[in-house]
N, C-alpha and C positions, 0 to 999 in steps of 0.2 A: 408546446412544452417538450423538453428534451425526453427522448426515449432511450434510456440507457439499458444495455443488456448486461446484467450482473452475472459474473462467472464466479462460482465458489465450489467448495467441496463439503457437502454435509457429512458429519461424522456422528457416531454414537459415543457417548461418554458414560462411564460407570457411575460417575458422581451426579446424582439427580440435580443438584443445584447448578452445576456447570452445564448440564444438558439444557436446563431451563434457560440459561443465558444464551446459549446457541440458538435455541428455538425462538426466543424473544427477538433476536436480531434477524433471523430468517423471516419471521412474521412481519416485522417492520419493513424489510426490503420488499416483500411481496405486496404489501399494502401501499407502498410509496407510489404516488401518481407519476413520478419521473422515471419509474422503472418499467420498461416494456416487458421484460421477462427475466426470470432467474434461471440460469443454466447450472444444474448440479452435475458436475463431473464425478460420478459416484464411484467410490472404492468398493471392493468386494466385501460381501457380508455386512453391508450397512443397511439398516432398516430406516426408511423414511416414513414418518407418521402420516397417516391417511389425510389429516388436515392439510398437510403440505403437498403430498403426492397428488391430491385431487384439485389443488388450486389451479385455476386457469392460467396463471402466469408461470407456473413451474414447468421446466423442461428437464427431463432426466436423460443423461448421456452416460453410458457405461464406460468407465475408464479402467477400473480394476486394480488401481494402485494409488499411492499417495500422489496427488497432483503436483507437477512441477510447473515452473513458469513456461518451459518449452511446450508442455501439454496444453496449457491455457492459451498460449499464442497460436499454436497450431489449430486448436479447435476454433478460435475466433476467425482465423484466416479462412478455414474451410466452410464454416457454417454462418458466419456473421459479416461477410464482406461489406464494406462501406458503412458499417454500423458503429456507433460509439459504444465502447465496452468498458465495464468496471470490474476488474479482477480484485476480489476482496477476501480478507480472512473471515472465517465463519463468525467470529465474535464482533463483527463490525456491521453497522447499518448506515445507509446514506441519509443525511439530513434532508427532510422533505421541504425545508424552507430555503435551502441554498440555491443560488442562481446557476443551476446545472445547464441551462440554455447557453449561458456565456461560456461555461467551461467547455461545452461541446464545440462551440464555434471556434474556440482558440486551438482546438486539436488540429485544425488544418494548417497551423503554423509550425508543424513538426514538433509539437509539444507532447509530452506525456506527463500527466499529473501524478506525482508520487506523494500521497497525502498522509501526513501524520494524523493521529487520532485525537479526538476530544473525549475525555473520560465522561461517561454518562453519570450524572448525579440525580438519583431518584427524588431528592428533596427539592431540586431546582432543575428540572429536565430541559428547560429552554435556555439556560445560561450556565452550562458546565464549564469548569476551568479547562483551558487548553492544556493538553498533556505536553508540557515543555520539559524535554530532557536535555542532554548535552547539546549545546549550540542550537537551541530553538527547534528541537525535534529533528535535527539533521541526521541522526542515526537510527530513526525509527519511523517507518511508514507501514501502513496497513491496507492501502488501496492504491491501485494503479489504473488510471483511466486513459484510454487510447482509442484511436480509430483503426479498425481492421480494414485491410490486412496490414500487418506489421511484421517486420523481420528483425528479430533481436538475436544476436549471436551469443553462443556459449552460455545458455541460461537453463540448462537441464539440471536444475536443483530445486528442492522442494519449496513450495510456498509455505511460509511460516517457520522454516528452519532457521536456526541461529545464524545471523550474519547475512541472511538473504536480502535484507532491505537495502543496504549499501552496495551489495554485490549487483543486484538487478539495476540499481541506478547507474552503476558503472557500465553495465552492458548496454543499457538504453543510450547512454551518452556515446559509447563507442560504436553504436550502430547508426549514428547520425541524427539522433533525436535529442531534444533538450528536456531533461528531467527537471520539473519544477514542483516544489512543495508549497502549495497555497492553502494551508490548512485552516486559516481563519476565513478565507473567502468561500471555500467549498468544504463544508464540514462533514466529517465522518465520525460517528459515535462508536465508542468502545464500551462493551459491557463485560466486566471481568472483576466482580466483587467477591465471589465465593472463594477464590484462591488466595485472596489477600495479598496480591502481587505488589511488590514495591521495587524501587531501584536496587535495594539492598539484597532482596531474595530472588530476583527474577532469574538469575543464572541457576540457582538451585532448583527452581521450578522447571526450567527448561530441561535440566539434567534428569530430573525424576520422570518427566513425561516423554523423553526421547524413545524409550523402549516401545511405546505404543505407535510411534510414527517414524521410526528409523533414526539413525545417527546423523548428526549434522556433517556435511562434507566440507564445511568451512569455505563456502564459495567466495567470501570476502578476501581470502588470501590470494586469489587470482585477480583481484582488482576491486577497489571500493571507491565510492563517490558519495560525499556527504551533501545532503540537500536540506539546508535550514529553511524555516518558514519564510516565505517571500516578504512578508510584512513585518517581520521581527528584527532582522539584522539589516539595517539600512545603509551602513557604511563600512568600508574596510578598516577605518580607524577604530570604530566601535568594536569590531571583531578582534582586532589586534590587542585592544585593551583587555577584552574578556579573556583572551588566551595568554595574556601577560608576556607578550613577545619582547625580547630585548632589542636594542637598537640595531644590531646586525640582522636579526630575524625580520624586523620591520623593513629594513632597507631591502632585503632579499624579496620580500613580498611586493614592495613597490616596483622593483625591477621586473618582477614577473608580470605585473599588471601592464607596465609600460611596453614590454616586449610582446605581450599578447595582442595589443591593439595598435602599435605603431611599428611601421616597417621603413627602414632607411632605403631610399632609392637614389643612388648617385647618378649624375648625368654621364 
């Protein structure tokens, strides 16, 4: 059975309902048989409940600030060499039924899993609807699974900040790895009911909560890469129809594909 090392940052929230959602995810990750340990890169003045602090799988590591991707990768490189790691947002838990053994084996192919979330439905917890946003989850990921050590360039921005998802996919690709979103094969569940978050109000929610975790540095402006779900978009033609490209745009895309994979070598 896969032994994933989960890396996260536990926080305290003034809203009891939101804190309960964080704690539910933390509890499920600690109880997941595929998880070897949960590593909490703790911020300053954060109180971890005794039920978690005393759990045999929890490891506390003082960081003293909002965790960045650079912090998480540096920690994994120094403390978890050769181990499969799952960097996740706090309101995420790994599905205990997914084939994490296969996910881990494929990490040796220079892959990094950048997984979109599945919204947890308390009425039907085993079959929640996949959270499909623009282009099959291409702009929203909440877990990054990799094998340490890993060197990712230019990633000193906060985990969870607005724009970080496509920014870190860009940095992963630019560092020589292949970012793949296989959200239907390797599921991660998202619990976020109390905020009543929707596509329409999500930016307002981000704006109202930034004061507690710092302003976004807009890392996507320095490079972004969209990673749609592997099993959802199966053809370039399908994608071009969805994007409503005109004939010239379609032709440009076809030229890009041809030039990406074919090189002319004259004698």
